[in-house]
The first five atom37 places (N, CA, C, CB, O) and aatype in JSON, in Angstrom:
{
  "aatype": [12, 9, 1, 6, 10, 11, 2, 10, 11, 6, 10, 11, 7, 13, 11, 15, 10, 9, 10, 2, 9, 5, 11, 15, 11, 10, 3, 9, 8, 2, 18],
  "atom_mask": [
    [1, 1, 1, 1, 1],
    [1, 1, 1, 1, 1],
    [1, 1, 1, 1, 1],
    [1, 1, 1, 1, 1],
    [1, 1, 1, 1, 1],
    [1, 1, 1, 1, 1],
    [1, 1, 1, 1, 1],
    [1, 1, 1, 1, 1],
    [1, 1, 1, 1, 1],
    [1, 1, 1, 1, 1],
    [1, 1, 1, 1, 1],
    [1, 1, 1, 1, 1],
    [1, 1, 1, 0, 1],
    [1, 1, 1, 1, 1],
    [1, 1, 1, 1, 1],
    [1, 1, 1, 1, 1],
    [1, 1, 1, 1, 1],
    [1, 1, 1, 1, 1],
    [1, 1, 1, 1, 1],
    [1, 1, 1, 1, 1],
    [1, 1, 1, 1, 1],
    [1, 1, 1, 1, 1],
    [1, 1, 1, 1, 1],
    [1, 1, 1, 1, 1],
    [1, 1, 1, 1, 1],
    [1, 1, 1, 1, 1],
    [1, 1, 1, 1, 1],
    [1, 1, 1, 1, 1],
    [1, 1, 1, 1, 1],
    [1, 1, 1, 1, 1],
    [1, 1, 1, 1, 1]
  ],
  "atom_positions": [
    [[26.21, -17.66, -28.76], [25.13, -18.68, -29.16], [24.47, -19.22, -27.88], [25.76, -19.92, -30.02], [23.27, -19.1, -27.65]],
    [[25.37, -19.85, -27.02], [24.97, -20.35, -25.8], [24.28, -19.3, -24.92], [26.11, -20.91, -25.14], [23.25, -19.61, -24.32]],
    [[24.74, -18.22, -24.82], [24.12, -17.2, -24.15], [22.71, -16.75, -24.62], [24.99, -16.13, -24.18], [21.81, -16.35, -23.88]],
    [[22.66, -16.87, -25.98], [21.27, -16.55, -26.59], [20.28, -17.53, -26.23], [21.3, -16.48, -28.12], [19.09, -17.28, -26.02]],
    [[20.85, -18.72, -26.15], [19.83, -19.85, -25.89], [19.34, -19.71, -24.44], [20.49, -21.34, -26.12], [18.16, -19.86, -24.13]],
    [[20.29, -19.42, -23.59], [19.99, -19.17, -22.06], [19.03, -18.03, -22.01], [21.34, -18.8, -21.17], [18.07, -18.12, -21.23]],
    [[19.19, -16.98, -22.75], [18.33, -15.89, -22.71], [16.89, -16.32, -23.18], [18.91, -14.77, -23.58], [15.88, -15.94, -22.59]],
    [[16.89, -17.07, -24.17], [15.5, -17.57, -24.85], [14.9, -18.4, -23.76], [15.7, -18.53, -26.33], [13.69, -18.33, -23.53]],
    [[15.69, -19.19, -23.07], [15.04, -20.07, -22.03], [14.4, -19.18, -20.82], [16.19, -21.13, -21.43], [13.31, -19.47, -20.33]],
    [[15.09, -18.2, -20.44], [14.58, -17.25, -19.34], [13.56, -16.54, -19.91], [15.62, -16.27, -18.75], [12.61, -16.24, -19.19]],
    [[13.55, -16.18, -21.18], [12.39, -15.41, -21.67], [11.0, -16.42, -21.59], [12.73, -14.88, -23.3], [9.89, -16.01, -21.25]],
    [[11.29, -17.75, -21.95], [10.14, -18.55, -21.93], [9.67, -18.81, -20.55], [10.4, -19.79, -22.61], [8.46, -18.9, -20.33]],
    [[10.54, -18.92, -19.62], [10.13, -19.0, -18.14], [9.5, -17.75, -17.71], [0.0, 0.0, 0.0], [8.54, -17.82, -16.94]],
    [[9.95, -16.58, -18.13], [9.25, -15.33, -17.82], [7.92, -15.31, -18.31], [9.93, -14.18, -18.33], [7.03, -14.91, -17.57]],
    [[7.62, -15.74, -19.58], [6.4, -15.76, -20.22], [5.38, -16.75, -19.45], [6.63, -16.16, -21.69], [4.23, -16.41, -19.19]],
    [[5.88, -17.89, -19.14], [4.99, -18.81, -18.32], [4.67, -18.32, -16.97], [5.61, -20.15, -18.17], [3.59, -18.57, -16.41]],
    [[5.63, -17.63, -16.45], [5.43, -16.97, -15.06], [4.34, -15.97, -15.15], [6.76, -16.25, -14.52], [3.49, -15.95, -14.26]],
    [[4.29, -15.07, -16.24], [3.27, -14.21, -16.47], [1.94, -14.84, -16.73], [3.62, -13.4, -17.5], [0.9, -14.38, -16.26]],
    [[2.01, -15.92, -17.5], [0.74, -16.55, -17.88], [0.22, -17.17, -16.56], [0.91, -17.65, -19.08], [-1.0, -17.2, -16.38]],
    [[1.02, -17.64, -15.66], [0.54, -18.28, -14.4], [-0.1, -17.29, -13.52], [1.67, -18.97, -13.65], [-1.12, -17.54, -12.89]],
    [[0.61, -15.99, -13.46], [-0.04, -14.88, -12.77], [-1.36, -14.44, -13.24], [0.78, -13.78, -12.83], [-2.25, -14.12, -12.45]],
    [[-1.5, -14.43, -14.6], [-2.84, -14.05, -15.16], [-3.79, -15.1, -15.01], [-2.79, -13.7, -16.58], [-4.97, -14.75, -14.94]],
    [[-3.52, -16.37, -14.95], [-4.39, -17.51, -14.81], [-4.9, -17.36, -13.34], [-3.61, -18.95, -15.1], [-6.11, -17.41, -13.12]],
    [[-4.01, -17.17, -12.33], [-4.34, -17.03, -11.0], [-5.32, -15.84, -10.66], [-3.09, -16.89, -10.28], [-6.19, -15.89, -9.79]],
    [[-5.08, -14.83, -11.44], [-5.88, -13.68, -11.25], [-7.34, -13.96, -11.8], [-5.2, -12.46, -11.96], [-8.34, -13.47, -11.27]],
    [[-7.38, -14.74, -12.83], [-8.62, -15.1, -13.45], [-9.39, -15.99, -12.39], [-8.36, -15.85, -14.86], [-10.6, -15.83, -12.21]],
    [[-8.62, -17.0, -11.67], [-9.26, -17.88, -10.82], [-9.72, -17.07, -9.63], [-8.36, -19.03, -10.43], [-10.71, -17.48, -9.02]],
    [[-9.1, -15.95, -9.23], [-9.65, -15.07, -8.1], [-10.87, -14.47, -8.53], [-8.68, -13.96, -7.66], [-11.83, -14.46, -7.76]],
    [[-10.95, -13.9, -9.81], [-12.13, -13.28, -10.15], [-13.32, -14.29, -10.36], [-11.88, -12.48, -11.36], [-14.48, -13.88, -10.32]],
    [[-13.02, -15.59, -10.57], [-14.14, -16.45, -10.78], [-14.86, -16.8, -9.34], [-13.61, -17.77, -11.54], [-16.01, -17.26, -9.31]],
    [[-14.14, -16.55, -8.23], [-14.64, -16.76, -7.0], [-15.76, -15.87, -6.64], [-13.63, -16.66, -6.09], [-16.3, -15.97, -5.54]]
  ]
}
């Protein structure tokens, strides 16, 4: 159970990391 929670937290962090990368890519395209 605790391990699953940790994995979920890591998955969330991974998702936000990808979103941040996509956002910065969009920012680069806007210039």
